Every structure is written in C-alpha cells, then in structure tokens.
VOPAGU-2260 file (C-alpha; in pm, 1 decimal, decimal comma):
REM VOPAGU-2260
SITE   aa  ch    i         X         Y         Z
SITE  MET   A    0     873,5    4808,9    5230,1
SITE  SER   A    1    1228,5    4883,1    5341,2
SITE  TRP   A    2    1416,9    4643,3    5566,1
SITE  LEU   A    3    1435,0    4912,5    5835,0
SITE  ASN   A    4    1056,0    4940,9    5849,1
SITE  ALA   A    5    1026,3    4563,4    5843,8
SITE  VAL   A    6    1242,5    4509,8    6149,6
SITE  HIS   A    7    1031,2    4752,1    6350,9
SITE  GLY   A    8     712,8    4563,7    6265,9
SITE  ASP   A    9     626,3    4221,0    6137,1
SITE  ALA   A   10     916,5    4118,8    5914,5
SITE  ARG   A   11     723,1    3829,8    5759,5
SITE  ALA   A   12     554,7    4053,8    5501,0
SITE  TRP   A   13     893,7    4180,5    5390,4
SITE  LEU   A   14    1043,6    3830,2    5379,9
SITE  LEU   A   15     748,8    3700,6    5178,1
SITE  GLU   A   16     784,2    3960,3    4902,2
SITE  PRO   A   17     905,8    3802,6    4576,9
SITE  ASP   A   18    1257,6    3925,7    4501,0
SITE  SER   A   19    1428,5    3857,7    4168,4
SITE  VAL   A   20    1769,9    3949,3    4311,4
SITE  ASN   A   21    1752,9    3709,1    4607,5
SITE  PRO   A   22    1460,5    3476,0    4536,9
SITE  GLY   A   23    1576,9    3224,6    4796,5
SITE  VAL   A   24    1460,1    3454,0    5077,6
SITE  HIS   A   25    1099,7    3414,2    4962,8
SITE  LEU   A   26    1143,0    3037,2    4931,0
SITE  PHE   A   27    1295,3    3002,2    5277,4
SITE  ALA   A   28    1028,3    3223,6    5435,2
SITE  LEU   A   29     750,4    3012,1    5285,8
SITE  ARG   A   30     913,5    2682,9    5368,7
SITE  ASP   A   31    1090,8    2750,0    5696,7
SITE  LEU   A   32     884,6    3023,8    5861,0
SITE  LEU   A   33     536,6    2934,2    5739,1
SITE  ASP   A   34     602,2    2556,4    5722,5
SITE  GLN   A   35     446,7    2528,1    5377,3
SITE  PRO   A   36     508,4    2188,2    5214,5
SITE  ALA   A   37     738,3    2154,2    4914,2
SITE  ASP   A   38     443,4    2077,3    4687,6
SITE  ALA   A   39     240,2    2386,2    4783,7
SITE  ALA   A   40     180,0    2601,3    4474,8
SITE  GLU   A   41     349,1    2908,2    4623,1
SITE  VAL   A   42     657,5    2706,7    4728,4
SITE  VAL   A   43     680,7    2546,4    4384,2
SITE  ALA   A   44     667,1    2892,6    4225,6
SITE  ALA   A   45     929,4    3026,4    4467,3
SITE  GLN   A   46    1156,4    2727,6    4392,5
SITE  ALA   A   47    1118,2    2795,1    4019,6
SITE  ALA   A   48    1211,9    3160,9    4078,8
SITE  VAL   A   49    1532,7    3053,0    4257,1
SITE  MET   A   50    1628,2    2852,9    3949,5
SITE  GLN   A   51    1540,4    3137,1    3708,7
SITE  TYR   A   52    1659,8    3456,9    3882,0
SITE  GLY   A   53    1942,1    3570,2    4107,4
SITE  PRO   A   54    2272,0    3391,5    4165,9
SITE  VAL   A   55    2169,2    3025,9    4113,8
SITE  PRO   A   56    2129,0    3043,3    3733,8
SITE  ALA   A   57    2459,3    3232,3    3706,9
SITE  ILE   A   58    2636,0    2960,3    3907,1
SITE  LEU   A   59    2480,0    2685,7    3696,1
SITE  GLU   A   60    2568,3    2868,4    3374,7
SITE  ALA   A   61    2936,7    2858,3    3475,9
SITE  GLN   A   62    2927,3    2480,1    3525,0
SITE  HIS   A   63    3129,6    2266,8    3283,7
SITE  PRO   A   64    2917,8    2005,6    3099,7
SITE  ASP   A   65    3102,1    1732,3    3293,6
SITE  GLY   A   66    2968,7    1874,7    3621,0
SITE  TYR   A   67    3260,3    2070,2    3767,5
SITE  TRP   A   68    3336,3    2439,4    3807,4
SITE  GLN   A   69    3665,3    2621,7    3748,2
SITE  LYS   A   70    3879,6    2314,0    3672,4
SITE  PRO   A   71    3845,7    1935,8    3678,2
SITE  GLY   A   72    3948,2    1732,3    3980,0
SITE  GLY   A   73    3894,0    1781,6    4351,1
SITE  GLY   A   74    3750,0    2126,8    4304,9
SITE  TYR   A   75    3827,9    2308,4    4628,0
SITE  GLY   A   76    3944,8    2631,4    4453,8
SITE  LYS   A   77    3840,4    2891,0    4713,0
SITE  TYR   A   78    3494,2    3028,9    4631,3
SITE  ARG   A   79    3503,3    2931,4    4260,0
SITE  GLY   A   80    3577,0    2558,3    4265,3
SITE  THR   A   81    3324,6    2276,4    4256,1
SITE  ALA   A   82    3307,2    2227,5    4633,0
SITE  TRP   A   83    3223,3    2592,2    4693,4
SITE  GLN   A   84    2966,1    2603,2    4414,1
SITE  ILE   A   85    2784,5    2306,0    4568,8
SITE  ILE   A   86    2788,2    2481,4    4905,9
SITE  LEU   A   87    2654,7    2802,5    4751,0
SITE  LEU   A   88    2384,1    2624,6    4551,3
SITE  SER   A   89    2257,2    2452,9    4863,9
SITE  GLU   A   90    2259,2    2772,3    5071,4
SITE  LEU   A   91    2084,6    2971,4    4799,0
SITE  GLY   A   92    1798,5    2721,3    4771,6
SITE  ALA   A   93    1879,9    2550,1    4441,1
SITE  ASP   A   94    1634,6    2280,8    4339,1
SITE  PRO   A   95    1783,8    1944,5    4442,3
SITE  HIS   A   96    1595,6    1776,0    4157,2
SITE  ASP   A   97    1758,6    1989,9    3887,4
SITE  GLU   A   98    1977,2    1777,3    3658,9
SITE  ARG   A   99    2262,9    2030,4    3665,4
SITE  VAL   A  100    2262,6    2039,6    4044,9
SITE  GLN   A  101    2267,6    1660,5    4059,8
SITE  ARG   A  102    2548,0    1647,0    3799,5
SITE  GLY   A  103    2754,1    1881,5    4018,9
SITE  CYS   A  104    2687,7    1671,3    4329,1
SITE  GLU   A  105    2779,1    1353,6    4143,8
SITE  TYR   A  106    3101,1    1509,8    4014,8
SITE  LEU   A  107    3192,0    1623,6    4364,8
SITE  LEU   A  108    3122,7    1280,0    4513,4
SITE  ASN   A  109    3329,4    1113,0    4241,4
SITE  HIS   A  110    3632,5    1340,3    4275,7
SITE  THR   A  111    3674,3    1453,6    4635,4
SITE  ILE   A  112    3642,9    1147,5    4857,6
SITE  ALA   A  113    3970,0    1070,2    5036,3
SITE  ALA   A  114    4095,5     725,3    5132,7
SITE  ASN   A  115    3941,6     766,3    5480,4
SITE  GLY   A  116    3599,4     848,2    5332,5
SITE  GLY   A  117    3600,2    1219,9    5413,1
SITE  PHE   A  118    3604,2    1510,9    5170,6
SITE  ALA   A  119    3945,9    1627,8    5056,9
SITE  CYS   A  120    4047,7    1974,5    4946,6
SITE  SER   A  121    4295,4    1857,7    4681,2
SITE  ASN   A  122    4410,6    1563,4    4479,3
SITE  THR   A  123    4726,4    1702,1    4326,8
SITE  ASN   A  124    4874,2    1433,0    4100,6
SITE  ASN   A  125    4732,6    1165,3    4325,8
SITE  PRO   A  126    4458,9     919,8    4226,3
SITE  VAL   A  127    4323,3     923,3    4582,8
SITE  PRO   A  128    4244,1    1271,9    4715,2
SITE  ARG   A  129    4409,4    1373,5    5039,4
SITE  ASN   A  130    4414,1    1670,4    5277,8
SITE  VAL   A  131    4076,4    1614,5    5441,6
SITE  LEU   A  132    3950,0    1923,6    5620,4
SITE  HIS   A  133    3688,6    1875,5    5890,7
SITE  CYS   A  134    3521,0    2209,3    5818,9
SITE  LEU   A  135    3499,4    2128,1    5447,8
SITE  ASN   A  136    3366,4    1781,4    5527,6
SITE  GLY   A  137    3091,2    1928,5    5746,1
SITE  ASN   A  138    2998,6    2201,3    5499,7
SITE  LEU   A  139    2985,9    1961,3    5205,9
SITE  LEU   A  140    2782,4    1706,0    5398,0
SITE  ALA   A  141    2529,5    1970,0    5502,1
SITE  SER   A  142    2511,7    2090,8    5142,6
SITE  LEU   A  143    2479,6    1745,2    4991,8
SITE  ILE   A  144    2204,6    1658,4    5239,7
SITE  ARG   A  145    2012,4    1974,8    5143,4
SITE  LEU   A  146    2063,0    1879,7    4777,1
SITE  GLY   A  147    1913,8    1534,2    4825,2
SITE  CYS   A  148    2224,6    1316,0    4855,9
SITE  LEU   A  149    2182,6    1189,4    5213,1
SITE  ASP   A  150    2124,5     830,4    5102,2
SITE  ASP   A  151    2425,5     820,8    4869,5
SITE  PRO   A  152    2673,2     563,3    5010,8
SITE  ARG   A  153    2963,0     807,8    4961,8
SITE  ALA   A  154    2786,8    1072,1    5170,2
SITE  GLN   A  155    2706,4     809,5    5432,7
SITE  GLN   A  156    3074,3     710,7    5440,8
SITE  ALA   A  157    3178,5    1073,7    5489,2
SITE  LEU   A  158    2921,7    1103,5    5769,2
SITE  ALA   A  159    3073,1     803,1    5941,5
C-alpha cells in the first residue's frame, strides 16, 4: 500500500507493515498507537527487527569498542559524534537493553557532563567539559531516558 493511499484511508495498516528499511515505524505503531506492551510477541519481534535492519545496526557497527563514535572525548561532532548517535539511536527505537547501546550511553555520561551537571558540547584540552547547550542537554536527556538511563545519578543531575 502506498503512503498516498494510506493517508486517504486508515493509515494504521500501512504503519503496521513490517519494513526492513525503517523498522522503527512498525515498532512505534505497535507500541504507541496500539498500546501493546513491551513484552508482547509482536513488539518483541519488531524490536528485534530494529536491531537487525535499517539504520540502527549501521550506527552500532560504527561504534568504537570503548563506546564512542567518531573520536574519543565529549563527542558532539555534528551528526557523527557520540552525542548525536545516542540521539539517533533513541529516536530510531534502538533496544535500551542492548549492550552496545548501554556502552554508548555510559561513554556519553562519563565524558560530557560539565561542572554544572549539564551536558557539554566540547571538552577541548580541559578535564571538565564546558560549553553547555540547553538544546543539547534537553535532547540528550530525552534520549537517555528513552534508552533506560533515567535513574542514573548523572542524568538526574543534568535534569536538575
């Protein structure tokens, strides 16, 4: 079914079609539109598809074994750095329980917290990151919450 036909009728059928290019759409439709629980068989299968097909596995494949993307440190590097990869993983529906996802979150939390507790965009030659950006702080907090880090004391500090 094409998207044009879907918008003129019930779009749910279109949104619920498995899609190996953008498998997160199916996951979000099941979870957010149909309110299926995370442990429902169809949601579990859709979550597995997100981790196997589309952009999420490509992002995770580019991750350094230490948990960062592009280069070590604060990781803001526009669209390719660690901060952006965490944002993308959360928005694409990556599994928060995946070890690689958690390693990325842990790396981010260990390398981007500024002296005031917020998220910094750089730490150039400085042991304490600086240059906190409110938009980055909000985006990273939303992403870390979606990826299961709400209870982490560092995330709580950035929330405060």
